[in-house]
Structure formats: C-alpha cells, structure tokens
C-alpha positions in Angstrom: -23.6 24.4 15.1 -22.1 27.9 15.8 -25.5 29.5 15.2 -27.1 27.1 17.7 -24.4 27.9 20.2 -25.1 31.6 19.8 -28.9 31.0 20.1 -28.4 28.8 23.2 -26.1 31.4 24.8 -28.8 34.1 24.2 -31.4 31.7 25.6 -29.4 31.3 28.8 -29.1 35.0 29.1 -32.8 35.4 28.6 -33.4 32.8 31.3 -31.1 34.6 33.7 -32.7 37.9 32.8 -36.2 36.7 33.5 -35.0 35.1 36.7 -33.4 38.3 37.8 -36.3 40.6 37.2 -39.2 40.1 39.6 -42.5 39.3 38.0 -44.9 42.2 38.0 -47.7 40.1 36.6 -48.0 37.8 39.7 -51.0 35.6 40.0 -51.5 36.4 43.7 -49.8 38.2 46.6 -48.4 34.9 47.7 -46.5 34.3 44.5 -45.8 37.9 43.7 -42.9 38.4 46.0 -39.9 36.2 46.8 -40.0 34.2 50.0 -36.4 34.8 51.2 -36.7 32.0 53.8 -37.6 29.3 51.3 -34.9 26.9 50.0 -34.5 26.4 46.3 -33.2 23.6 44.1 -31.4 23.4 40.8 -31.6 20.4 38.4 -29.5 20.1 35.3 -29.8 17.6 32.5 -27.0 16.8 30.0 -27.9 15.3 26.6 -25.8 14.6 23.6 -27.5 17.1 21.3 -24.8 16.6 18.7 -25.6 12.9 18.2 -29.3 13.6 18.5 -29.1 16.1 15.6 -27.0 13.6 13.6 -29.6 10.9 14.2 -32.4 13.3 13.1 -34.3 13.2 16.3 -33.6 16.8 17.4 -33.0 20.2 15.7 -31.6 23.3 17.3 -34.9 25.2 17.2 -37.0 22.3 18.5 -37.2 23.4 22.1 -36.9 26.5 24.3 -36.0 26.1 27.9 -38.3 27.8 30.4 -36.7 26.9 33.7 -39.2 24.1 34.5 -39.1 20.3 33.8 -40.0 19.6 30.2 -41.6 16.2 29.3 -40.8 16.9 25.6 -37.1 16.7 26.3 -37.2 13.6 28.3 -39.6 11.8 25.9 -37.4 12.8 22.9 -33.9 12.3 24.4 -34.1 10.3 27.6 -36.6 7.7 26.8 -35.4 7.3 23.2 -33.8 4.3 21.5 -30.6 5.7 20.3 -29.1 4.5 17.0 -27.2 1.4 17.7 -28.9 0.6 21.0 -31.6 -2.1 21.5 -33.7 0.0 23.9 -33.9 3.2 25.8 -31.5 1.9 28.4 -28.1 0.5 27.4 -25.4 -1.4 29.3 -22.0 0.2 28.8 -18.8 -1.7 28.9 -17.6 0.2 32.0 -20.4 -1.4 34.1 -22.6 1.7 33.9 -26.0 2.2 32.3 -27.3 5.1 30.3 -30.6 6.1 28.8 -31.2 7.5 25.4 -28.9 10.5 24.6 -28.0 11.2 28.2 -24.4 12.1 29.0 -23.0 10.8 32.2 -20.0 12.1 34.0 -20.5 15.8 33.7 -19.7 17.9 36.8 -21.0 21.4 37.4 -19.6 23.6 40.2 -21.8 26.3 41.8 -21.2 29.2 44.0 -23.6 31.8 45.5 -22.0 35.1 44.4 -24.6 37.8 45.2 -27.7 38.7 47.3 -31.0 39.5 45.6 -32.6 42.7 46.6 -35.1 45.4 45.6 -33.9 48.9 46.0 -36.2 51.9 46.3 -35.1 55.5 46.1 -36.6 58.9 45.6 -35.0 61.2 42.9 -36.4 64.7 42.4 -39.5 63.8 44.2 -40.1 60.6 42.1 -39.9 57.1 43.5 -37.9 54.5 41.6 -37.5 50.8 42.1 -34.5 48.7 41.0 -33.8 45.0 41.3 -30.2 44.6 42.2 -27.6 41.9 42.9 -25.1 42.8 45.6 -21.6 41.4 45.3 -19.0 41.5 48.0 -16.3 43.9 46.7 -13.4 41.8 47.9 -14.8 38.4 47.2 -16.2 39.1 43.8 -13.3 41.2 42.3 -11.7 38.3 40.3 -15.0 37.1 39.0 -16.2 40.6 37.9 -12.8 41.3 36.4 -13.1 38.1 34.3 -16.3 39.4 32.7 -15.0 43.0 32.3 -16.8 44.7 35.2 -13.6 45.4 37.1 -10.5 47.0 35.6 -7.8 49.4 36.6 -8.9 49.3 40.2 -12.4 50.4 39.5 -15.8 48.8 39.1 -17.6 49.6 35.8 -21.3 50.4 35.5 -22.0 49.6 39.1 -25.3 50.9 40.4 -25.0 54.1 42.4 -27.8 55.6 44.4 -28.9 59.0 43.0 -31.5 59.9 45.6 -32.6 59.2 49.1 -33.6 55.8 50.3 -35.1 54.3 53.5 -32.4 51.5 53.3 -29.1 52.9 52.0 -26.8 50.6 50.0 -24.0 48.7 51.7 -20.6 50.3 50.9 -18.8 47.0 51.2 -20.8 45.7 48.2 -21.0 46.6 44.5 -24.4 46.4 42.9 -25.5 45.5 39.4 -28.7 45.1 37.5 -29.5 42.0 35.5 -29.1 44.0 32.3 -25.6 44.9 33.1 -24.6 41.4 34.2 -26.1 39.9 31.1 -24.4 42.3 28.7 -20.9 42.0 30.2 -21.0 38.2 30.5 -22.3 37.8 27.0 -19.7 40.2 25.5 -16.9 38.6 27.5 -17.7 35.1 26.3 -18.1 36.2 22.7 -14.7 38.0 22.7 -12.7 35.4 24.7 -14.6 32.3 25.7 -11.5 30.4 26.6 -10.1 33.1 28.8 -13.4 33.8 30.6 -14.0 30.1 31.1 -10.5 29.6 32.6 -10.8 32.6 34.8 -14.3 31.6 36.2 -13.2 27.9 36.6 -10.3 29.1 38.7 -12.4 31.6 40.6 -15.2 29.2 41.6 -12.7 26.5 42.8 -10.7 29.0 44.8 -13.7 30.5 46.5 -15.3 27.4 47.8 -17.5 26.4 44.9 -19.5 23.2 45.5 -19.3 20.3 43.0 -22.7 18.8 42.0 -22.7 15.1 41.6 -21.7 13.7 38.2 -24.6 13.5 35.9 -26.0 10.0 36.1 -27.4 7.6 33.5 -30.3 9.9 33.0 -27.9 12.8 32.4 -29.2 14.4 35.6 -27.7 16.1 38.6 -29.3 18.2 41.3 -28.4 20.6 44.1 -31.0 21.2 46.8 -31.3 23.4 49.9 -30.0 26.4 48.2 -30.7 29.8 49.8 -32.2 32.6 47.6 -29.5 34.4 45.7 -27.5 34.7 42.5 -25.4 31.7 41.6 -22.5 31.2 39.2 -22.3 27.8 37.5 -19.3 26.5 35.8 -18.9 23.2 34.0 -15.7 21.9 35.6 -15.4 18.2 34.4 -16.6 16.5 31.2 -16.2 13.0 29.7 -13.9 12.6 26.8 -16.6 12.8 24.2 -17.5 16.3 25.2 -15.5 18.7 23.0 -16.8 22.0 24.4 -17.8 22.9 27.9 -21.0 24.9 28.4 -20.4 28.6 28.9 -20.4 29.7 32.5 -23.8 31.2 33.5 -25.6 32.9 36.3 -28.9 31.6 37.7 -31.1 33.6 40.0 -32.9 31.4 42.5 -35.8 31.6 42.5 -36.6 32.6 39.0 -39.7 33.5 37.1 -40.8 31.3 34.3 -40.5 32.4 30.7 -42.6 31.7 27.6 -41.5 28.7 25.7 -42.4 27.3 22.3 -44.9 24.6 21.3 -42.8 21.9 23.0 -42.3 23.8 26.3 -44.3 23.5 29.4 -44.9 27.2 29.5 -46.4 28.2 26.2 -48.8 30.9 25.2 -50.8 28.7 22.8 -51.7 26.5 25.7 -52.9 29.4 27.7 -49.9 29.1 30.1 -47.7 32.1 29.9 -44.4 32.8 31.4 -43.7 35.4 34.1 -46.6 34.5 36.3 -45.0 32.8 39.3 -41.7 32.3 41.1 -40.1 29.0 40.4 -38.0 27.7 43.3 -37.1 24.5 41.6 -35.3 25.4 38.5 -34.6 22.8 35.7 -32.1 23.6 33.0 -30.8 21.7 29.9 -27.3 23.1 29.2 -25.9 22.1 25.8 -22.5 20.4 25.1 -20.9 19.7 21.8 -19.7 16.2 21.5 -17.3 14.6 19.1 -14.3 12.3 18.8 -10.8 13.2 17.5 -9.7 11.2 14.4 -6.8 8.9 13.9 -5.4 7.5 10.7 -2.1 5.6 10.1 -0.7 5.3 6.6 2.6 4.2 5.0 4.6 4.4 1.8 7.8 3.0 0.4 10.7 5.5 0.4 11.6 6.9 -3.1 15.2 5.8 -2.3 13.9 2.3 -2.1 12.1 2.5 -5.5 8.9 3.8 -4.0 6.5 5.0 -6.6 5.7 8.4 -5.1 7.0 11.9 -5.5 8.9 11.9 -2.2 7.1 15.1 -1.1 5.7 15.8 2.4 2.2 15.9 1.1 0.0 13.5 3.1 -1.5 12.1 -0.1 1.7 11.5 -1.9 1.8 7.7 -2.0 0.5 7.1 1.6 -2.1 4.4 2.1 -3.2 1.8 4.7 -1.4 -0.8 2.6 2.1 -0.8 1.0 4.3 -3.3 -0.7 8.1 -3.3 -0.6 11.1 -5.4 -0.8 13.0 -6.6 2.2 15.7 -4.1 3.1 13.6 -1.2 1.9 12.9 1.8 4.0 9.2 2.6 4.8 7.9 6.1 5.7 5.0 6.2 8.1 2.6 9.0 9.1 0.1 9.1 12.0 -2.5 11.8 11.6 -4.8 12.8 14.4 -7.1 15.7 15.0 -6.6 17.1 18.5 -9.5 17.2 20.9 -11.3 20.5 21.2 -9.9 22.6 24.0 -12.0 25.6 25.1 -11.0 25.9 28.8 -9.0 24.3 31.5 -11.8 21.8 32.1 -11.3 20.5 28.5 -7.5 21.0 28.5 -5.3 17.9 28.0 -3.3 16.4 30.8 -2.0 13.4 28.8 -1.4 12.9 25.1 0.6 10.0 23.7 0.8 7.5 20.9 1.9 3.9 21.3 3.0 2.4 18.0 3.6 -1.4 17.7 5.1 -3.1 14.7 5.4 -6.8 13.8 8.7 -8.6 14.2 9.5 -8.3 10.5 9.8 -4.5 10.8 12.5 -2.5 12.6 12.3 1.1 13.7 15.1 3.4 12.5 15.7 5.6 15.5 18.6 7.3 13.7 16.0 9.1 11.7 14.4 11.7 14.0 10.7 11.4 14.8 9.0 14.6 13.7 5.7 16.1 14.8 4.0 18.7 12.7 0.9 20.8 13.6 -1.5 22.0 11.0 -4.5 24.3 11.3 -6.5 22.2 8.8 -7.4 18.6 8.4 -5.7 18.3 4.9 -2.4 19.4 6.4 -1.8 22.3 4.1 -1.3 25.1 6.6 1.7 24.2 8.7 1.7 25.9 12.0 4.6 24.3 14.0 7.2 21.6 13.7 8.7 19.6 16.6 11.7 17.3 16.4 12.7 14.8 19.0 15.7 17.0 19.7 13.2 19.4 21.3 11.8 19.2 24.8 8.1 19.1 23.8 7.9 15.3 23.4 9.8 12.2 24.2 10.3 8.9 22.2 11.1 5.6 23.8 11.6 2.1 22.2 10.9 -1.3 23.7 11.2 -4.9 22.5 8.3 -7.1 23.5 8.3 -10.8 24.5 6.3 -11.7 21.4 8.9 -10.3 19.1 7.1 -7.1 18.3 8.6 -3.7 18.9 7.0 -0.6 20.4 7.7 3.1 20.0 5.9 5.5 22.4 5.7 9.1 21.6 4.7 11.2 24.6 4.0 14.9 24.7 5.8 16.4 27.7 4.3 19.0 30.1 6.1 21.7 28.1 4.4 20.4 24.9 1.0 20.2 26.6 1.3 23.8 27.7 1.8 24.8 24.1 -1.1 22.7 22.9 -3.4 23.9 25.6 -2.2 27.4 25.2 -4.2 29.1 27.9 -2.5 32.4 27.1 -2.3 32.0 23.3 -5.9 31.7 22.3 -5.5 34.5 19.8 -3.0 32.4 17.9 -5.5 29.7 16.9 -6.4 30.5 13.3 -9.7 28.6 13.6 -11.1 31.1 16.0 -14.1 33.1 14.9 -16.3 35.6 16.5 -18.2 32.9 18.3 -15.6 30.1 18.8 -12.6 30.8 21.0 -10.2 27.8 21.0 -7.0 27.2 23.0 -3.7 27.5 21.1 -3.7 24.2 19.1 -7.4 23.2 19.8 -8.9 21.3 16.9 -5.5 21.4 15.0 -4.2 18.3 13.1 -1.1 16.7 14.4 1.1 14.6 12.1 3.8 12.2 13.4 6.4 10.9 10.9 9.0 8.2 11.3 10.6 5.3 9.4 11.1 1.6 9.6 13.0 -1.0 7.5 11.8 -4.4 6.3 14.0 -7.1 7.8 15.8 -9.3 5.4 15.0 -12.5 7.2 12.3 -15.0 8.2 10.8 -12.6 10.8 8.8 -10.9 8.1 5.5 -12.5 7.1 5.4 -13.0 3.3 2.1 -13.1 1.5 -1.5 -12.0 2.0 -1.2 -12.0 5.8 0.8 -8.9 5.7 2.8 -7.2 8.5 0.9 -5.0 10.9 1.8 -1.6 12.3 -0.7 -0.6 15.0 -1.0 2.7 16.7 -3.1 3.6 19.8 -3.8 7.3 20.4 -4.5 8.1 24.0 -5.5 11.3 25.7 -7.1 12.5 28.9 -8.6 15.8 29.8 -7.4 17.7 32.9 -10.6 17.2 35.0 -11.4 13.7 33.9 -10.5 10.4 35.5 -10.9 8.6 32.2 -8.4 7.9 29.5 -9.7 7.8 25.9 -8.2 5.8 23.1 -8.5 5.4 19.3 -6.7 2.8 17.3 -5.7 2.4 13.6 -3.2 0.3 11.7 -1.5 0.0 8.3 0.0 -3.1 6.6 3.1 -3.9 4.7 3.4 -6.8 2.2 6.2 -8.5 0.5 6.3 -11.7 -1.7 8.7 -14.0 -3.4 9.3 -16.6 -6.1 10.1 -20.3 -6.0 12.1 -21.4 -9.0 12.5 -25.2 -9.2 15.3 -26.3 -11.5 14.9 -29.7 -13.1 16.8 -31.7 -15.7 15.0 -33.5 -18.5 16.6 -36.8 -18.1 16.9 -37.2 -14.3 14.6 -34.6 -12.8 16.3 -33.3 -9.7 20.0 -33.0 -10.0 22.8 -33.3 -7.5 24.0 -30.4 -5.5 27.2 -30.5 -7.5 25.2 -30.1 -10.7 23.3 -27.2 -9.1 26.5 -25.5 -8.0 27.2 -25.0 -11.7 23.7 -23.5 -12.3 23.3 -19.8 -11.9 20.5 -17.3 -12.5 20.1 -13.5 -12.4 16.9 -11.8 -11.4 16.1 -8.4 -12.9 13.3 -6.1 -11.7 11.8 -5.0 -15.0 9.5 -2.5 -13.4 12.3 -0.7 -11.5 15.0 -1.6 -14.0 17.4 -2.9 -11.4 19.0 -6.2 -10.6 18.2 -7.9 -7.3 20.8 -8.6 -4.6 20.1 -11.1 -1.9 21.8 -13.2 0.8 21.3 -16.9 1.3 20.2 -18.4 4.6 21.7 -21.8 4.1 19.8 -23.4 7.0 16.5 -22.4 5.5 17.6 -22.7 1.9 16.0 -19.2 1.2 17.5 -16.1 -0.4 16.4 -12.8 1.3 16.5 -9.7 -0.8 18.7 -7.1 0.7 19.0 -4.5 -2.1 19.3 -3.8 -5.8 21.9 -2.6 -8.3 21.9 -1.2 -11.8 25.1 -3.2 -12.6 24.8 -6.8 -13.7 28.3 -7.5 -12.4 27.1 -6.7 -8.9 23.9 -8.6 -9.1 23.5 -11.8 -7.0 23.9 -15.1 -8.9 21.3 -17.4 -7.6 22.2 -21.1 -7.2 19.5 -23.8 -6.5 19.7 -25.3 -3.1 17.7 -27.5 -0.8 14.6 -25.7 0.5 14.2 -26.8 4.1 10.5 -26.1 4.3 9.9 -28.8 1.6 13.1 -30.7 2.2 13.6 -30.8 -1.5 16.7 -30.0 -3.6 16.8 -27.8 -6.6 14.9 -24.7 -5.4 15.7 -21.0 -5.7 13.4 -19.5 -3.1 13.7 -15.7 -3.1 11.7 -13.9 -0.4 11.2 -10.1 -0.1 10.0 -9.1 -3.6 7.4 -6.3 -4.0 4.6 -6.5 -6.6 6.6 -5.9 -9.8 7.6 -7.8 -13.0 10.8 -9.8 -12.8 13.0 -11.3 -15.6 14.8 -14.5 -14.7 17.9 -15.3 -16.8 19.9 -18.4 -16.7 23.6 -17.6 -17.1 25.2 -21.0 -16.4 23.9 -24.6 -16.3 25.3 -28.0 -15.5 27.6 -29.6 -18.0 25.8 -31.5 -20.8 22.6 -29.4 -20.6 21.5 -26.5 -22.7 21.0 -23.0 -21.3 17.5 -21.6 -21.5 17.0 -20.1 -25.0 15.1 -17.1 -23.6 14.3 -15.2 -20.4 11.5 -16.2 -18.1 9.1 -13.5 -16.7 7.3 -13.5 -13.4 4.8 -10.8 -12.6 3.4 -10.4 -9.1 0.3 -8.2 -8.7 -1.7 -7.0 -5.7 -5.3 -5.8 -5.4 -7.7 -4.8 -2.7 -9.5 -7.8 -1.2 -13.0 -6.5 -0.6 -14.0 -9.8 0.9 -11.4 -9.3 3.7 -12.0 -6.0 5.6 -9.5 -5.1 8.3 -11.2 -5.6 11.7 -9.3 -2.8 13.4 -12.4 -0.7 13.8 -14.1 -3.5 15.7 -11.0 -3.9 17.8 -11.3 -0.3 18.6 -14.8 -0.8 19.9 -14.2 -4.1 21.8 -10.8 -3.5 23.3 -9.5 0.0 23.4 -12.4 2.4 23.9 -12.7 3.2 27.6 -13.9 6.7 27.9 -16.1 7.3 24.9 -18.2 4.2 25.6 -19.6 5.9 28.7 -22.1 7.9 26.7 -22.7 6.0 23.5 -24.3 2.6 23.5 -23.1 2.2 19.9 -19.7 1.3 21.4 -21.3 -1.5 23.4 -20.0 -4.8 22.1 -23.3 -6.6 22.8 -25.1 -4.3 20.4 -22.6 -4.8 17.6 -22.5 -8.3 16.1 -19.6 -8.7 13.8 -21.8 -9.5 10.8 -24.1 -6.6 11.5 -21.1 -4.3 11.8 -19.6 -5.5 8.6 -22.9 -5.4 6.7 -24.7 -2.4 8.1 -21.9 -0.2 9.5 -24.1 0.9 12.4 -21.2 3.1 13.7 -21.0 5.4 10.7 -23.2 8.0 12.3 -20.9 8.9 15.1 -18.5 11.9 14.8 -15.4 9.7 14.4 -14.2 9.1 10.9 -14.9 5.5 9.8 -11.7 3.5 10.0 -12.6 1.2 7.2 -10.0 -0.4 4.9 -9.2 -3.8 3.4 -6.3 -6.2 3.2 -4.5 -6.9 -0.1 -4.3 -10.1 -2.0 -1.7 -11.2 -4.5 -1.7 -13.1 -7.7 1.1 -14.1 -10.2 1.7 -14.8 -13.8 4.6 -16.7 -15.4 5.3 -15.8 -19.0 1.9 -14.1 -19.1 0.0 -17.2 -17.8 -1.7 -17.1 -14.4 -0.3 -19.5 -11.9 -1.3 -20.5 -8.4 0.8 -18.9 -5.7 2.2 -21.0 -2.8 1.6 -20.3 0.8 4.4 -19.6 3.3 4.8 -20.3 7.0 5.1 -17.1 9.0 7.7 -16.3 11.6 5.0 -17.0 14.3 4.3 -20.6 14.8 1.0 -21.7 13.2 0.7 -18.6 10.9 0.4 -19.5 7.3 0.2 -16.7 4.8 -1.6 -17.4 1.5 -0.4 -16.2 -1.9 3.2 -15.7 -0.8 5.4 -17.3 -3.6 5.0 -17.4 -7.3 6.1 -20.9 -8.4 7.7 -21.9 -11.7 9.8 -24.8 -13.0 12.7 -24.5 -15.3 13.8 -27.7 -17.2 17.2 -28.0 -18.9 17.5 -30.5 -21.7 20.4 -32.7 -22.7 22.7 -31.4 -25.4 22.9 -33.4 -28.7 25.2 -36.4 -28.2 28.3 -35.8 -30.4 30.8 -38.6 -30.9 34.3 -38.4 -29.3 37.7 -38.3 -31.1 39.3 -41.8 -31.9 36.1 -43.6 -31.6 35.4 -46.7 -34.0 32.3 -44.9 -35.0 34.4 -42.0 -36.3 36.6 -44.5 -38.3 33.5 -46.1 -39.9 32.1 -42.7 -40.6 35.5 -41.7 -42.2 35.7 -44.9 -44.2 32.1 -44.6 -45.3 32.8 -41.0 -46.3 35.9 -42.1 -48.3 33.9 -44.8 -50.1 31.3 -42.2 -50.9 33.9 -39.8 -52.2 35.5 -42.5 -54.4 32.2 -43.7 -55.7 31.2 -40.1 -56.5 34.4 -39.5 -58.3 34.1 -42.8 -60.3 30.6 -41.9 -61.3 31.7 -38.5 -62.5 34.7 -39.9 -64.4 32.9 -42.9 -66.0 31.1 -41.0 -68.8 34.4 -39.3 -69.7 36.3 -42.6 -69.8 33.6 -44.1 -72.0 33.6 -41.2 -74.4 37.4 -41.3 -74.6 37.3 -45.0 -75.4 34.8 -44.5 -78.2 37.0 -41.8 -79.6 40.0 -44.1 -79.5 38.1 -47.0 -81.1 37.0 -44.7 -83.9 40.6 -43.6 -84.5 41.8 -47.1 -84.8 39.2 -48.0 -87.3 40.4 -45.4 -89.7 
C-alpha cells in the first residue's frame, strides 16, 4: 500500500508537470497555445481502491491517470457489483445511494494560487523561453513556506531574470518553474506529510478557498467556470471510512494530456499519444485509503477471586469473550481499540468515547481507577503512554438505567484529543516511515481497563443465557458531520446446584427435621469451602465468598424453594464451572448420615450452534457513518442466515467480531445429569442449563429396643434359659462319668 501511495504521488506530480509545461508537439496552431479567455473545469472521482483491491477487481498498476475521463475506471469501479451488494447501485441505511466502489461525502477545497505565463528573455545574445507560475508574494508566503520554498524571510529557488525581456517580471510576485514546484512539494510531503497537510488545509481555508460539493453516489464532484491558472487542491473533509486524506496537489488549468497505459484513454498502442492538445476539462481520480478501526472486549476472573490466569497485564493472560465466575467475585475487563488513522487536521478526531453497558447482575467498581493505555502495536507489547482517571485527559461517568442496566461512559477530553491528534508531535509516532507520516497516536492501540463484581443476588442471570457487557466505540473526525460506531461484547456466566434432601420412609421432611440437617460445600478445583447467604423469601443461597477453613464455611440447611414451592431444597446460585464436594455433617434424628461425599462437576464448552449476534447488531443498529460507502453494511443485503453461513462481511477491513456463547453440563458422582433451567431477573427470561440437580436420601437407623421393655425381659429370660441349657449340656457327660465311677466303686 505504501508503494502504491508513492507511485500515486509521483503520478500526480507527473500530471502536474505535464499540465504545467506547454505542449510543443501541438496538433495545430489553435491547440498549440493556451486560450487565456476560455473557462476550465475540474472533475474529481473518489473510489474505494482499498476495498477494490481486497475484492480482487483492482490492482495498483492497473491504471494510469491521464487527465481525461477514463471509461475503464467507471466500468471497473463505478458500474461494478461490489461484494455484498445485489447490483451496481445500492441503497444505504442513511437514505442515500451509491454505485460500485464510489465514496460519497468527500470534500475538496480549491484555490487559484498563481498565474500561468511564458517568459522570454535574451541572455548573451541567445533567446530563452521559460514557462512560469507567478505567486503573489504576500498572499502565497504561508503556502510556499509550508512546502519549503520560503524560509528565514527569503524565497528559495525563485526564478530570476538573467537577461533582457520585452515584458519584465512583476516585482510583487515570485516565480517558479514546474520543476521547482514539483520537487519541493514532493519532498515536503515525503518528509512531513501531516505537517504539510495541516499547513495547506489551514492556508486554503484562510485565503478564501472554495469547497467543491461533496462527492455524490458516483463518487463524483466538479468545479466549472475556472479561469486559467495554477490551482491548489486540498482534501478537507472525508467520511469515517477514509483513513488517509489525499496529499495536497497542484493542477494547472488547462493541462496537456499525458500518455497512459493500456487501460487509459491516451495510450501509445492505440495511436493516441499524450502531449498533443490542451485539455480544459481535467478529470482526476485521487486515491484514498479506507479502513475501519477495530474493537474487542474481553474479560477474565481476578486471580484474587480464584481466577485461573497469571494476573499479568498481558492482553492474552486469561482474557476472553466469555468468563465464568462465582457471585461476589471480581472481574477484570479490557476494551481494545485501534485508533483511526490521523494524517492531517481533516482526519483528526473531534470526538472519541466508549459507552459501556452491563447487565443488572454486574456492578462497576468505581473505587478501582479506570486506566487507559496506549500501545504502538496491535499486540499491546510496546507501551507508549498510560492515563488514569485522575488525569485530565479523559472523564468517566456512571449512570443507572430504567431497565436495571448500568452504564459507564469514558470520554476523551479536548486535552486528551490534542495529545492523540498530536499536530506538533508527528515525529513521536513510532510507526512513521519515510512515506507515512502519522499524527502523534495515529493508528496506535488504546486499551481501557476496569473492574466489576458479580452481584450475590437474583439480579444475575444464571445459566447459558449469560450476562452481557456491551461496549460501543464512537468517534468523529474534525471535518465530518457523521459519527461512527463499532460494537462488541463479552459475557459472564455462573451456575448453581439444587440439592433435594429426602427421607427414605416419608419423602419430604418437616422444616423442623431440615433444621437439623446440614451440609458443607467444598470447591475441589480451587480447594476452598463455599460461603453463601440465604435469601429466605426465595429459598436460595447466593455465594458470597470462599474460605480455606472448614469452621468458617457456610452450613447449608434445606428450605422451601419458592420457585417450585417445595420444601427440602438447598439451592445454591453463583458457582463457577468447577468440581464440588458435598458433605453431610448433620441429619435429622433417627436417620443415618451419608456414608460418603457426593461430587458435582459443572463444565462449560463453546456452543458452536449459538453464535453471538453482536456483529449483526453492529450492522443493523449502530453503524451510521461507515455504511455511507459500503453496501455490505446494508441490512437488506445481509440475511441473517446468509450472514451466519457465508460471512459476507469478512472481506472488509474491520476485524471479524465472531464469537460464540457457552453452554453448561453437569455430572453427579461421575454420571451425566440434566441441568435445570432458571428464571432470570428479567421477567420472561429463562436460562437453560443453570442448576445441577441431585437428590440425597437419608435412611432410617436400625430400630434398637428401649430399656425396660417386655421384649428385653423375654430376651433376657431366653438368654438365661440358653445359658442354663448350655451349662447342663456341658455338665451332663461329666455327671454320667462320675456316676459310672461311683457304681463301679460300690460293686467292688
């Protein structure tokens, strides 16, 4: 692109050069000399060459401008069906129409700055002829100073008569040849394009320059009835999609045609050569670069809230469009935008702000300062500057909205805009090269950082619906009436469990029985116990923290869950996607405690069947300026299904804002279970896969007899009989043996 810019600049210089030098190969006496009484016209066409090249219908060496109307250009770029459009003409959402790659809304300002004359003189007996442009010394001083031809109170390289002439030069004017003007203008733009553009924009406005009409749907504008002379043209207003104004240039009216290439009207191969007549109706095709700043919003859970990241300031350290967290946790957000290209005051920024809106379940933490960082690279490795909201460069305001959402607006102040635009600091932009001179923070990456907390209550939406955090990036250029916007979002998810406690013999117990039933919940993944607070009206526990000490952990008691109007539930909301161990530490009298722990695992994964529609919202709702010149932003040309399937917008300069929602699943003791849905804080909002459900059944203890019971007497009596009988059976053989021994003794 830089090479093309250089080639194009040289081409403009060549056009000017050929226009300045009278043709010596005139076809006839009528066309050989300028008719100073004839009026001239100047027609300019503006096309989106950047998009045309991306779409493969144009290359930088396709065409060479000759100063005349070229059918090849209009056939290729004006009467073309642009990618994403249904025909060569497209209806734009702002009520305008455009054709092909035409750019509407560009303004050129012109000013006649010099007379055209031929000067003849005799030096040492030899006649010499010079074509000169005479500038009024007082009126042209600032302009000539801007391009280096006036410095330290003196004019450089001005033409001075060396001999005698029938018509002496006017002492009130300074004279230059086309060669001198070409060289100084080219060198000045190469060395300091921004400074030269700003100086010439200021000069032409201050000295009565005339604005041409905005380019129309054909990308065309025209000025007629122009007297012969040298004109300065400066591009003084551009739509938001234009990132670089055309370099200021001189046009000599009339001008002689120049040789083109095979696609030009003037081409040697066709037997039509340049330099053969004066052209009083000049047609030019100045080039603009177009593009769109980027915007991305991502989030991560703070390390202090068990976030699984390194806690560094690296933009890739745990940040994503989706995050899960427990209620009460702190979330860290980043908004990353590439700033618009600023190459002159016409492309400078007059407004720059971000409007960030969060769902009711999230709360900003204003006590943590909003920070803005500037980087010279898109990966945010080379930090250039850091602003805090204690500085004067930006302001932060917070509002509560009727729908329960909250809004934070970050606005760059005039002092901050002056730093970003940096008219006097172009040398500080590290992205400047020999052929690209950007304003101070032009094309830099800005990163905004702040924090929120997840509310420990019903305002948070639990489950797959997620909680949105939306940002709209808005900017406007100095000389534009349009605002431009981009939009992106990120989502936060949290889930829960529903433990239903039952008893084997009666099912649901009484509340008195449940008052003597207690559980602990341990986060196995993070190795911490859960703490929570009960909302008695809802019958729901909301997580509010964690602890490493069992003695400080919340003891959960089953209550009536109002959503189901059913007793015996322990509903815990606000758990992130981790594995949890549930331990029963007390149960109702007469029932056995659980013999082992129960385990619940909540997992999340990307749901590729559910793309986030924020990009389509960007197209349909928020884009106001960019849609002027790109029919691919037209809602009528983008059916939702077509957008989702074919991604017809991926060929525009903006980075594709494509990401997907999360979905959750759960296992209880290693077995997959269906998760319950949950009603959101907003009426009618039902979020799927919100709660992992499990049942815990306590069984009756073995029924032991009581002291003093008849049964106990019978058992004791029966035991005595058994003991006596056993003893008799043991002693019986002994008694018999003794009896035999006694009988034998008597027989003796």
